[in-house]
N, C-alpha and C positions, 0 to 999 in steps of 0.2 A: 115174333117168328120163333120157333122152337129151336133148340139147339140139337145138333145131331148127336149120336152116341159117342163119337169120338171127342167132340167139344166138352160133353158134359164129364168124360172120363178125365181129360186134361184139366177142367177146371176143378175136379175133385181132388186130383192129384196136387194141383196148386195150394188148394185149401189145405191139405194134409201137409204140404211142406211149409206152409204159413204156420200151421199150428206148432210144427216141429220146431221152427225158427223162433216163434214166441215162447215155447216151452225153454229153449236154451238161453234166450235172452233172460228170462224171469230167474232161471238158475244162476246165471253170471250175477244178476243183481243180488240175489241172495248172498252170494258169496261175497261181494263187495260191501254188503250191509254189515256181514259178520265182521269183516275186516275193521270197517269204521267203529262198530260197537266195542271191539277190543280196544281199538286205538283211544276211544273216549274213556274207556274205563282203566286206562293205566294210570294208577294211583300215584306212583313215584316216577318223575319225569326222569330222574337220573337213570333208572333202570332200562335196559333195552327192549323195544316194543316187539311184539309178534314174532317170538322165537319159532321157527317152521321146520328145521330140520337139525337132526342132531348125528355125530359120528365119533365112535372112539377108535382109538389108535394104539399100536403096539400092544403091550400087556394088559391094556385097559385103564392105564393111569390117566389118560386124558380124554375130554370130549370136546367136540368144537359144535358150536351153537350158531346157526344162521338167524340174525335178527333182521327181517324184512323191513320192518319199520324204522330201524335205527341206522341201517347201511353199515353194519359191522358183524364181526364174528368173536363171539366170546368163547373163552378157552377156560374150562373148568378142570380143576385138579380133583380126581375121583377120591383120592385118600382124605382130602378135608372137604370136599364137596363146596368148593369156593372158586369163584371166578379169578383167575391168575392175571388174565390179560384180555383186553379188547382190542381187536384189531379193525380199523377201518377198511372197508372194500367199497365195491360199487353199489349202485342204487339197487334196493330191493333184493339183497340176497336170498336165495331159495333153496337150491341144492348143495350138498357138501359130499365130497367123496376123497378118500385119503388112497396113496399108493401103498401097495403092500409091504414095503419097506418101512413106512411110517414117516418118511422125510418129507413128503410134500403134500398138501391139501389143495384141492380144486373146489371153488366156490362159484356157482353160476349167479350172476347178476341179471336181473330180469327188467321188463319195460322199457324205460328210457335208456339204459345202460347197454344191454346186449354184449355182455362181456364175461369172461370167466377169470376171477382173480386167482393166482397161484401164491399159496403162502408156505414158506419154509417153517418147519415145525421147530427147527433148531432156535430160531430167532423169534418166532411168532410175527414175521412181517411178511408184506406182499413183495414178492420178487419179481414178478411178471403179471401183464394184464393182456389177455388174448381176445380180440373181437371175434364173436361168433354169430350166429344167426339171431332173428328178432325173437325175443322173450325167452331166452333159454331157461329151464328149469331141471329136468331129470338129469342127472350125471353118474357115471359109473367109469371105474378104472379096470383095466383087463388084469388077470391075475399075475402076469409078469411086469405089471407096472408100465409097460411100454406105452399104452394107449389109453386115452380118454374118450369116451363117448357122452355127446350133450344133445339133450332133445330141445330143439328150438319151436316152442309151441305155435307162435303166429308164423313163422317161415315154412313150416310143415317138412322140416328137415332134421337131420341129425348130423353135428359137426364131429370129425373126427381129429382129435388133437395129438401130436407126437410129443411124449413127455420128455424126450431128449431137448428138442429145439423150442418146445413149447409154442409151437405153429399149428395152424389147422391144415391138415394134409388132403383132406376130402370132406365133401359136403353130399349126404346122402337123401335124397327125396324119400319121405314115408308117407304115413297117412296123414289125416287131419288133426291138428293140436296134439303133437306127441309130447307126453308128459313123463311118465315112469319109464327109466332105462334100467336093464339089467343084463349083466354078462354071464355066461355060463361058466362053471368051475374049471371047464378045460380051456377058455378064452377063444373058443371057435364060433360062439353065436351071440349075437345081442338080440334081446327082445325089447321091444317099443310099444308102449301102450297110447294109443291114438284115441283121445278124448273125443275127438269131432265126428269121427265115422264109426265107432265102435269095434275097432279091429286092433290086432297086434301085428306090427312089422317083424318080420325075422330078417336079421341082418348077417350075412357070413363075413366074418371079420378078415378071411383070406382075401377077398376080393373088394369088401366094403359095398356090398350090394343086396338088395332086398331079395330074398330067395323064396319067401312065401308070406302070405297076408292071411291071418286067421281072425275070421269073425267071433267076437266074444258079446259081452252084455252092452248096455248103453252108458256111454261116457267112463271109459276104462281109465283109471289115472295111476293107480300102484301095481307095480309088477316084481315079482321075486321069483328065484330060482332055487331049488332043494340043493343042499350041498352034495347030493350024489348025481346031480345034473340029470335027472330023469323027468323032473315035473316043473311046471310054471304056474303060479297062481298070479291071477290078476283081478284086483279090486275094481269093480264096476258101481261107480258112484250113482249112476242115473237109474241102474236096474236093481240096486240093493242087494247085489249078489258077488260072488266070487266065481270066477271061472277057472277050471282045471285043466291045463294043456299038457298032454303027454309029448314029450320032446322028441320021441323017435318018431312020431307021424306028424307033429304040429297040427294037431286036432284038439278039440274040447272034448274031454272024455266025461267031465261032471260039471254041474253049475250048483253052486252051494247059496241057498236062498237064507233070509233071515237078517240081513245086515240092515244098517241106517247109513246112508251116504258113504259107504267105505271109501278110503282114499289113501290110506297109508301105503309107504314103502316099506315092504317086509324085510328083515333079515332072519334067517332060519339060525336055529342054535344047532350045532353039530361038535364033532369032536376038534379039538384046537388043530389047525393045520401047523406044519412045520416049514419055517424058512430053509430055503436050500443054502442060502448063505446069510445068517443073521448079523445085523449091523452091528459094529462093536459096541459093546458096552449096554446092549438092550436085551431084554428077554421078550421075545414076541410070542404072543398067545391071541391067535385070530387073526394073523396075517399071514400071506404065502407068495412065494415066487415059484413054487412047483406047479407044473400044469395039472396036476390031477386032484388038487386041494384048492380050496377057496374058502373065504370067509362066509 
């Protein structure tokens, strides 16, 4: 018996969806294979495996590195380029963010852990562990240091953490597989790259609700905002492109080709911001509590 047009169409859509699912599974397998290859190739077992995120604080004197395979964070003194401390955290740490005053570091622990470790930079010890959603990855702090936003990849949510109490105060549904998270310099908006559905969710921090969803390229991972707060750049791993978003309209104004699986979370270089009230005994270059300036 011959299928009707509707049946053929639905069958065709099913096959397309199946091909897309297979492509996604293949991409995930390739990522896992790269991880295993790096793990097997680690020649010195005493060294942390798979460093995946770094962040400098204060005047650039210190760098924090998340070691996914070792469940630690390494602390590097930039003056000597030596590791000065290794901090045990949760399982598979991936994302790292620092408060603008340089006092606290937030680290996302993914996979089986689903927590955020809070590190005091004065002692380089973990002072709190915060449960969040499933598979936390991207993490960003607002310019005033009051709030942390965490993208939970498997939960399709963003956790909102109050830095005073170090507790989750809100959970925001976003797109599929949120990875990259970036806050605008004025702290009013958060942009979240959703790997699973090729979109960017726009969150208003005043209400902690999604106010817009922007279609970008396939498998967006990295996201960054320019220092003047006018433009957002999104790295689309699956499309090998970078989408350029105008913040005034929240629309894509350009698509830049020519990349190979771009995934990085970018940080723009701009004039050194100025702390409204610098911590005693510190020189701040690149951190800010002023709402009009950001890292």
